[in-house]
C-alpha positions, 0 to 999 in steps of 0.5 A: 732510695734515689732512682737518679742516674749514677754519676761517672765517679771513681770510688776506688779510693779517696783521691780518685773519688775526690778528683772525679767529683772535681772533674764532674764539677768542672764539666757541669760548669762548662769547662771541658778542656784540660792541659796537663804536664807529667808529674807524680803528685798530680797523678790523681788529677791527671788520671781522672781528667784523662778518663772523663768522657766529656773532658779533652785532656791534652798532655804537654811536656813543658809547663811554660808552653802548656800554660801559653797553649791553654791561654791560646785555647781560652782566648779563642773559646772565651771559656776557662781552660784547666791547667794541671801540674805537679808540685815544685818548680813545675808550678813556677813555670806557669807564671809568665802565662798567668801574668799575661792572662791576668793583664789581657783577660784570659780565663785559666783555672790552675790546679797545682798539685802539692805535698800535704802539710806534714811534708812541707818545710822538712826538706821533702823532695820536690816541695816549695812554698806554693801558697799564693804563688802567683800573688795578685796575678790571680783573681781567686786563690784557695788551697783545697783541704787534703782529700777526705771521703765524706759527703761534707768535704765533697760538698765543700769541694763542689762549691769551691770548684764552682766558685773558682770557675765563676771567678775565672769569668767575673767580674772580668775574665782572668786566671784563678788558682787552686792548690791541691795537696794529696797524700799517698796513694797517688795511684788508684789502688782500692780502699773501702772508705770511698766505696762506702759512699757509692750509694750516697752520690747520684745525679742529685748531687749536681742537679742544681748546676745550670752551666756557667757563662761569662757575666757581662758588664752592665750597660752605660750611657753617653749623651752625644748631644752635649759633645763637641763637633771635633772629636775622635773615636780611638779603637784600641786592641780588643778580642771580642766574642762577636767582631761583627756585633762590635763593628756594628756598635762602632758604626752606631757610635761614629754615626751618632757622634759624627766622628772619624774612627782611628782603628788599631790593627788589633781592633775589630773596627779595622778588620771588619770596619763599618761601612759609611764610617771614616776609618783611619788606619795610617794615623801613625804615619799621618801624625809624624807630620807636625803640621798635620798633627796640629791641624788634626787636634780634637776637642774630645776623644772616645777611646774603646778598649784601650790605647793602640800600639802606636807610640806616635799616636799615644804621644800625640794624644798625651800632648792634646790633653783633651777630655777622654771617655774610655770604654772598657769592661774592666775595673783595671786602669787602662789609661797609661797616659794619665789624662783627663779620663772618665772610665765607663766600665762596660763593653763597647757593645753594651754602650748606649748613646742618647741624642746625636752629635754635630760632628764637623764635616771639615774635620772628618774630611781632613782625616779622610784626605790624610788617610787616602794620601798615606794609604795610597803611598804605602800601598804603592810602595809595597806593590813596587818593592820586590825585595823581602821587605819585612812589613810587606808580609803583614800587608799581604796577609791582610789582603790574601788570607782566606776570610775569617782566618785566625791570625796570631801576631807576635810582639815587638816588630810584627805587631807594629808592622800590623799597626803601621801597614795593615789596611782597613779591610772587610775580610773579617780576619780574627787577630789574636795577641798577647798584649797584656804584658807585651812579652815574647815568651809563649808566642808559639804555644799560644798560637798552637792554642788558638789553632787547636780545634779552630779554623786554620791559623796563621802566626806572624812572628820574628825569629827571636820570639820563635826561638824563645818558645821552640818547645812549643813545637812539641805540641805538633802531634797534639794539634787538632787543626792547622797552623802556618807560621810566617817566620821573619828571619832577620837574625836578631831583634828588629825592634831594637833598631828603632830605639836610641840604643841602636846608635851605640854599637858596641855593645848594641849588636851583641847585647840587644839585637842578640843575633842567633845562628840557628838552622831553622830547616833542621830545627823544623825537621827534628819536630816533623814540621814542614819548612819552606824558604820563601824566595819571592812575594808571588810564592808567598802569596800563593802559599797563604791564599789557601791554608791547609786543613791540618798540620804545621808548616813554617814559611821563612822569609830571610830579611835584612834587619838594618836595611828594613829598619831604615826603609820602614822609617823612611816609608812612614815619614814619606807616607805621612807628609801633608800636601 
């Protein structure tokens, strides 16, 4: 008889044994966080995960919020997070977050409880077709068999769950889905069938596990000696494990090629920008000037991660139509410009450079001079503006947040204000974002996930993104950490003011800007969240220079949407003018 250490398995009945083997397999594979939502059919899963000593199980009422919360944790930790829900439409509410996880590379392991086959297609309550519910948005799908208390079936379960975890990592991070049918009893009432296996299951059942880790893409090489002198490195948005290592890699590339770097605000290259490298942060303004746009045309582009947020930059690159090398550790097509692009399927850190390019000093100097002019004009305008001008919040966050603060930025105008106005800085702020599908759904819940168990976190969001996910406030009691929400309250969708449809009112204001009339102070009070109405920039700066260690607070800036849209356009046009 084996003398191996006993396992923390629950032998009370078939379902409890099945789920405890599943949970132990997850833990042995390096998965230690589960986000559950209440429901009957998922009872066996939830009870076992909640009892496991090495699993943090977090209950969240709303499945859509739960999924985005899990995604935020996965983005910060770069490890799979488990999602558990009951059968029926509960599982459908995961879809928006799964789409985002698929597009942006977030490792999630979705466990949807289900009725057994005999209870389907017969009007049984809370039953829908959950087979391949998420379509091609998951990297792996499998329906587990109905639990059986046999060694053969438990080995199958162990292997399948381990495979699902591995697929959440590789060949690229993303969501996976296991559909989990259960027969009654769903609660842990005792039976003798599972108990009979107690003497057969010990530590040797899992002794082959070594823990899971991300499978890194292989390296690729470029020969810089054959590349042209007038070239650009364009660093798009990227969330990486080690921003400093990423920055060093960009520095090596820039020095080897002799090219300037146009760095997206969502790229570590702007937030921990390499010393001695021409780093351009104001390209959106610069390229609005037709003369400068023509003079700064490159002969080749090296794109890191994907194209930046700026539509002005993307349109200019499309018009240049030069040979492009895109470096991204994914097999997905990242070139929406459909250019003359070669895709190297590797990470920036794994890219090897042979030889040295002959970068044109005059070309680098032209970008450096344009950056100095535009940055000087933007900084002077921001410094002089005492009104609560929306973009100034992003500009001040870049300069006054404590080093290494985690910042989650909402889509629509907040992410664009980072792109336009966030300066290149060495403060090493970690910026998180949901730019896979670019939606506003789940913004608040994702920020809670980024903050949970990590450093003090700041969310920069507009009022519509905040209101779209107010159920995220239900996460406040579960939060281990601190979240400061910078709320731009401009009573509507500010991004639409920059689109052609804004010229058509009616119906613009009601059907596109969709202004809301919510008392944010009362909403926060209902959830026990601190609310501060910001009246001045001096007050705002004081509130963000030191962040609380725990709790949730909202710093609300009441702004003028139409005035700020006009002022933003004017400032970008003035900042980008050539000499």
